[in-house]
Backbone as CSV, one residue per row, in Angstrom:
resi,resn,N_x,N_y,N_z,CA_x,CA_y,CA_z,C_x,C_y,C_z
1,MET,-11.248,11.127,4.628,-11.005,9.722,4.517,-10.512,9.429,3.116
2,ILE,-9.514,8.546,3.004,-8.983,8.135,1.722,-9.553,6.769,1.411
3,ILE,-10.067,6.608,0.208,-10.603,5.321,-0.213,-9.795,4.867,-1.415
4,LEU,-9.100,3.745,-1.269,-8.383,3.173,-2.385,-9.371,2.270,-3.101
5,MET,-9.813,2.708,-4.253,-10.838,1.971,-4.990,-10.175,1.038,-5.986
6,ALA,-10.702,-0.123,-6.066,-10.212,-1.068,-7.052,-11.375,-1.570,-7.890
7,GLY,-12.469,-0.850,-7.934,-13.524,-1.172,-8.865,-14.834,-1.640,-8.286
8,SER,-14.845,-2.139,-7.078,-16.113,-2.576,-6.512,-16.123,-2.300,-5.018
9,ALA,-17.314,-2.302,-4.456,-17.454,-1.983,-3.033,-16.665,-2.957,-2.168
10,SER,-16.588,-4.230,-2.573,-15.882,-5.207,-1.761,-14.376,-5.009,-1.792
11,ALA,-13.881,-4.226,-2.732,-12.443,-4.031,-2.858,-11.979,-2.727,-2.235
12,GLN,-12.874,-1.963,-1.662,-12.486,-0.685,-1.094,-11.674,-0.877,0.174
13,ILE,-10.672,-0.042,0.303,-9.878,0.029,1.515,-10.024,1.461,2.004
14,VAL,-10.594,1.646,3.175,-10.852,2.986,3.676,-9.759,3.361,4.676
15,LEU,-9.062,4.447,4.354,-7.994,4.953,5.214,-8.369,6.352,5.681
16,PRO,-7.912,6.738,6.871,-8.221,8.089,7.343,-7.668,9.147,6.390
17,GLU,-8.388,10.228,6.234,-7.952,11.322,5.371,-6.701,11.974,5.938
18,VAL,-5.803,12.344,5.037,-4.561,12.998,5.433,-4.457,14.312,4.689
19,THR,-4.330,15.398,5.433,-4.093,16.708,4.847,-2.716,17.167,5.310
20,ILE,-1.780,17.253,4.365,-0.424,17.652,4.705,-0.400,19.157,4.912
21,THR,0.096,19.565,6.085,0.126,20.990,6.413,1.537,21.556,6.389
22,GLY,2.535,20.720,6.100,3.905,21.208,6.016,4.895,20.139,6.404
23,THR,6.157,20.442,6.215,7.218,19.523,6.594,7.352,19.525,8.106
24,ALA,7.501,18.334,8.672,7.661,18.220,10.125,9.068,18.634,10.512
25,ARG,9.164,19.575,11.408,10.470,20.044,11.859,10.992,19.205,13.021
26,ASN,10.097,18.832,13.908,10.481,18.038,15.068,9.623,16.784,15.125
27,VAL,10.250,15.644,14.937,9.549,14.368,15.044,9.680,13.908,16.486
28,PRO,8.553,13.704,17.181,8.631,13.263,18.578,9.452,11.980,18.715
29,GLN,10.167,11.861,19.809,11.040,10.711,20.034,10.259,9.394,19.957
30,LYS,9.048,9.355,20.499,8.231,8.130,20.448,7.952,7.720,19.006
31,VAL,7.677,8.709,18.151,7.378,8.430,16.744,8.639,7.959,16.024
32,ASP,9.746,8.646,16.250,11.005,8.272,15.615,11.399,6.847,16.013
33,LYS,11.271,6.530,17.290,11.613,5.189,17.787,10.684,4.134,17.160
34,ALA,9.379,4.425,17.101,8.423,3.484,16.500,8.717,3.281,15.019
35,PHE,9.039,4.363,14.318,9.359,4.268,12.887,10.588,3.387,12.673
36,LYS,11.651,3.663,13.402,12.897,2.910,13.222,12.744,1.451,13.621
37,SER,11.898,1.185,14.598,11.643,-0.188,15.030,10.768,-0.941,14.019
38,THR,9.776,-0.261,13.472,8.838,-0.897,12.533,9.454,-1.082,11.159
39,PHE,10.241,-0.109,10.712,10.789,-0.120,9.354,12.313,-0.123,9.400
40,LYS,12.872,-1.227,9.914,14.329,-1.348,10.002,14.927,-1.230,8.600
41,GLY,15.956,-0.439,8.479,16.616,-0.277,7.191,15.960,0.731,6.268
42,ALA,14.965,1.457,6.761,14.298,2.472,5.930,15.303,3.539,5.521
43,GLU,15.152,4.005,4.278,16.072,5.008,3.742,15.317,6.269,3.343
44,ASP,16.008,7.387,3.453,15.528,8.687,2.985,14.152,9.093,3.521
45,PRO,13.923,8.982,4.831,12.607,9.400,5.346,12.415,10.914,5.245
46,ILE,11.249,11.307,4.793,10.857,12.712,4.766,9.554,12.803,5.542
47,TRP,9.533,13.634,6.575,8.398,13.745,7.483,7.544,14.958,7.147
48,TYR,6.232,14.780,7.305,5.277,15.859,7.066,4.287,15.907,8.215
49,GLU,3.841,17.115,8.548,2.720,17.283,9.461,1.475,16.922,8.671
50,ALA,0.632,16.087,9.230,-0.576,15.647,8.541,-1.705,15.586,9.558
51,ASN,-2.559,16.604,9.530,-3.610,16.730,10.540,-2.933,16.730,11.911
52,LYS,-3.350,15.865,12.778,-2.719,15.770,14.098,-1.690,14.644,14.128
53,ASN,-1.397,14.091,12.967,-0.477,12.966,12.849,0.769,13.377,12.074
54,LEU,1.635,12.400,11.870,2.836,12.606,11.065,2.853,11.590,9.924
55,LEU,3.107,12.066,8.733,3.240,11.229,7.547,4.716,11.157,7.210
56,VAL,5.193,9.958,6.930,6.577,9.799,6.510,6.596,9.049,5.182
57,LYS,7.380,9.561,4.245,7.595,8.900,2.959,9.046,8.440,2.955
58,PHE,9.262,7.185,2.523,10.593,6.601,2.615,10.714,5.408,1.672
59,ILE,11.922,4.868,1.575,12.209,3.666,0.791,12.540,2.562,1.785
60,ASN,11.942,1.389,1.563,12.247,0.226,2.393,12.177,-1.006,1.505
61,ASN,13.217,-1.812,1.530,13.285,-3.006,0.670,13.028,-2.664,-0.793
62,ASP,13.614,-1.591,-1.255,13.492,-1.121,-2.650,12.064,-0.768,-3.053
63,MET,11.203,-0.506,-2.079,9.829,-0.098,-2.365,9.576,1.280,-1.766
64,ARG,8.823,2.115,-2.529,8.384,3.397,-1.970,7.315,3.103,-0.930
65,ASN,7.307,3.868,0.143,6.351,3.685,1.239,5.823,5.023,1.720
66,SER,4.615,4.991,2.226,4.021,6.098,2.966,3.436,5.488,4.233
67,ALA,3.721,6.112,5.364,3.180,5.627,6.634,2.697,6.822,7.446
68,VAL,1.614,6.617,8.172,1.071,7.656,9.042,1.180,7.154,10.485
69,PHE,1.754,8.016,11.329,1.899,7.720,12.752,1.146,8.758,13.576
70,ARG,0.548,8.299,14.676,0.025,9.245,15.662,1.223,9.794,16.438
71,LYS,1.036,10.902,17.093,2.156,11.523,17.815,2.598,10.730,19.044
72,ASN,1.790,9.722,19.431,2.203,8.850,20.531,3.031,7.664,20.029
73,GLY,3.275,7.596,18.702,4.083,6.530,18.120,3.290,5.396,17.511
74,ALA,1.965,5.416,17.623,1.143,4.341,17.061,1.059,4.485,15.537
75,LEU,1.275,3.382,14.843,1.167,3.364,13.389,-0.305,3.312,13.002
76,VAL,-0.756,4.242,12.170,-2.141,4.267,11.689,-2.259,3.350,10.482
77,TYR,-1.398,3.536,9.478,-1.341,2.636,8.330,-0.051,2.849,7.561
78,ASN,0.250,1.859,6.717,1.423,1.905,5.848,1.001,1.414,4.472
79,ILE,1.450,2.118,3.433,1.225,1.686,2.055,2.588,1.546,1.391
80,SER,2.836,0.365,0.803,4.061,0.102,0.059,3.701,-0.018,-1.412
81,TYR,4.496,0.612,-2.269,4.233,0.626,-3.706,5.325,-0.162,-4.411
82,GLY,4.928,-1.153,-5.221,5.940,-1.973,-5.865,5.497,-2.545,-7.193
83,PHE,6.214,-3.589,-7.582,6.015,-4.237,-8.868,5.960,-5.745,-8.667
84,GLU,5.975,-6.500,-9.747,5.834,-7.947,-9.679,6.841,-8.581,-8.723
85,LYS,8.079,-8.125,-8.747,9.123,-8.702,-7.897,8.835,-8.513,-6.406
86,ASP,7.975,-7.562,-6.072,7.684,-7.256,-4.673,6.506,-8.040,-4.103
87,VAL,5.729,-8.668,-4.970,4.552,-9.420,-4.531,5.018,-10.722,-3.881
88,PRO,4.538,-11.033,-2.677,4.941,-12.280,-2.006,4.588,-13.513,-2.846
89,ASP,5.385,-14.569,-2.679,5.201,-15.785,-3.472,3.796,-16.360,-3.375
90,ASN,3.222,-16.393,-2.152,1.886,-16.987,-2.009,0.833,-16.190,-2.782
91,VAL,0.948,-14.867,-2.806,0.021,-14.021,-3.553,0.268,-14.205,-5.044
92,SER,1.525,-14.199,-5.429,1.899,-14.346,-6.837,1.424,-15.686,-7.404
93,GLN,1.563,-16.749,-6.636,1.142,-18.080,-7.097,-0.364,-18.140,-7.331
94,MET,-1.141,-17.540,-6.442,-2.599,-17.537,-6.618,-2.994,-16.731,-7.852
95,ILE,-2.323,-15.593,-8.057,-2.623,-14.762,-9.223,-2.237,-15.505,-10.500
96,ASP,-1.045,-16.104,-10.522,-0.582,-16.831,-11.708,-1.499,-17.999,-12.056
97,ALA,-2.038,-18.662,-11.047,-2.916,-19.809,-11.294,-4.204,-19.399,-12.000
98,LYS,-4.714,-18.234,-11.668,-5.985,-17.798,-12.255,-5.796,-16.886,-13.469
99,TYR,-4.715,-16.121,-13.485,-4.499,-15.128,-14.540,-3.146,-15.378,-15.222
100,GLU,-2.943,-16.600,-15.693,-1.636,-16.987,-16.229,-1.204,-16.181,-17.447
101,ASP,-2.148,-15.650,-18.210,-1.779,-14.889,-19.408,-1.750,-13.374,-19.156
102,TYR,-1.647,-12.978,-17.882,-1.579,-11.564,-17.515,-0.224,-11.252,-16.882
103,ASP,0.199,-10.014,-17.046,1.421,-9.525,-16.413,1.057,-8.567,-15.290
104,VAL,1.852,-8.582,-14.233,1.671,-7.630,-13.142,2.247,-6.291,-13.585
105,VAL,1.423,-5.248,-13.503,1.852,-3.907,-13.883,2.382,-3.162,-12.664
106,VAL,1.599,-3.165,-11.615,1.975,-2.494,-10.378,1.232,-3.187,-9.233
107,ALA,1.807,-3.090,-8.037,1.175,-3.711,-6.872,1.376,-2.788,-5.680
108,PHE,0.391,-2.780,-4.812,0.607,-2.071,-3.557,0.045,-2.861,-2.411
109,ASN,0.686,-2.662,-1.254,0.368,-3.398,-0.048,-0.064,-2.409,1.016
110,VAL,-1.244,-2.624,1.580,-1.778,-1.757,2.626,-1.803,-2.548,3.926
111,LYS,-1.210,-1.961,4.958,-1.257,-2.568,6.292,-1.927,-1.574,7.219
112,GLN,-3.038,-2.034,7.818,-3.811,-1.182,8.723,-4.593,-2.074,9.674
113,ASP,-4.577,-1.742,10.949,-5.373,-2.468,11.954,-5.220,-3.986,11.830
114,GLN,-4.000,-4.471,11.815,-3.707,-5.903,11.733,-4.122,-6.535,10.397
115,ARG,-4.491,-5.720,9.425,-4.862,-6.224,8.102,-3.670,-6.072,7.160
116,ASP,-3.526,-7.029,6.250,-2.454,-7.022,5.257,-3.106,-7.301,3.910
117,ILE,-3.238,-6.267,3.096,-4.001,-6.349,1.849,-3.079,-6.029,0.676
118,TRP,-3.107,-6.878,-0.331,-2.393,-6.618,-1.578,-3.402,-6.279,-2.658
119,VAL,-3.141,-5.219,-3.401,-3.940,-4.853,-4.569,-2.968,-4.873,-5.745
120,VAL,-3.299,-5.685,-6.757,-2.378,-5.902,-7.866,-3.087,-5.592,-9.179
121,ASN,-2.464,-4.742,-9.984,-2.998,-4.409,-11.309,-2.320,-5.302,-12.340
122,LEU,-3.147,-5.952,-13.157,-2.679,-6.876,-14.182,-3.094,-6.380,-15.558
123,GLU,-2.380,-6.854,-16.590,-2.815,-6.537,-17.944,-2.332,-7.616,-18.909
124,ASN,-3.081,-7.751,-20.005,-2.641,-8.539,-21.151,-2.991,-7.735,-22.394
125,ASP,-3.022,-8.367,-23.553,-3.294,-7.637,-24.795,-4.693,-7.038,-24.844
126,LYS,-5.641,-7.657,-24.120,-7.038,-7.261,-24.256,-7.640,-6.565,-23.044
127,ARG,-7.087,-6.798,-21.841,-7.753,-6.305,-20.630,-6.786,-5.819,-19.561
128,TYR,-7.373,-4.994,-18.675,-6.759,-4.631,-17.399,-7.619,-5.278,-16.315
129,ILE,-6.971,-5.861,-15.332,-7.691,-6.462,-14.206,-7.004,-6.025,-12.916
130,THR,-7.806,-5.715,-11.912,-7.285,-5.421,-10.584,-7.790,-6.508,-9.649
131,VAL,-6.870,-7.138,-8.940,-7.236,-8.148,-7.952,-6.815,-7.681,-6.573
132,ARG,-7.546,-8.172,-5.597,-7.319,-7.823,-4.195,-7.132,-9.111,-3.423
133,MET,-6.111,-9.152,-2.563,-5.827,-10.356,-1.796,-5.733,-9.998,-0.318
134,GLU,-6.557,-10.671,0.486,-6.509,-10.490,1.938,-6.834,-11.818,2.596
135,ASP,-6.036,-12.205,3.566,-6.233,-13.454,4.313,-6.356,-14.664,3.397
136,GLY,-5.560,-14.702,2.334,-5.570,-15.843,1.428,-6.759,-15.901,0.497
137,ILE,-7.590,-14.874,0.518,-8.767,-14.832,-0.352,-8.539,-13.770,-1.423
138,MET,-8.633,-14.211,-2.677,-8.437,-13.297,-3.795,-9.794,-12.961,-4.399
139,SER,-9.991,-11.672,-4.681,-11.209,-11.253,-5.363,-10.836,-10.320,-6.504
140,GLU,-11.602,-10.404,-7.568,-11.386,-9.527,-8.709,-12.130,-8.235,-8.445
141,ALA,-11.402,-7.152,-8.414,-12.001,-5.859,-8.091,-12.495,-5.133,-9.317
142,SER,-11.789,-5.274,-10.429,-12.240,-4.626,-11.656,-11.676,-5.355,-12.866
143,ARG,-12.393,-5.184,-13.971,-11.995,-5.774,-15.255,-12.399,-4.784,-16.320
144,THR,-11.436,-4.331,-17.108,-11.705,-3.333,-18.133,-11.070,-3.761,-19.447
145,LYS,-11.849,-3.676,-20.521,-11.300,-3.970,-21.849,-10.434,-2.818,-22.289
146,LYS,-9.352,-3.147,-22.969,-8.498,-2.113,-23.548,-9.169,-1.579,-24.802
147,SER,-9.014,-0.301,-25.024,-9.548,0.265,-26.274,-8.528,-0.005,-27.379
148,ARG,-9.041,-0.125,-28.559,-8.143,-0.460,-29.688,-7.784,0.751,-30.446
């Protein structure tokens, strides 16, 4: 199991463990069709055998992505990696309202089981903060002072 930690138990996102066993030579038609339907415009997909599933790494909307599919074509989860420009306006507005003197360093979006979660790393001169946003609710996952 993969746990994306952001500093506290309430910020954990638990994803199934993935062990890559090699490059996928044959992607089942159901998986290929599901991938192309779910991620229209995806570029440079690279497929890997991962346990009994398939992992694909690709670019979509100028963001790096990793997605895991079951061999029947069902999407297990997708993680998109981005920056401030990639954070949706509603998430960005909530962050700016509370952390106006912080800059977004990196952001990632996890989609799993109908959930859409943004984890955003912020920083200013004195601190690093990680916030988590799900269903319009923002929580601070971690706060760390910078060393001088």
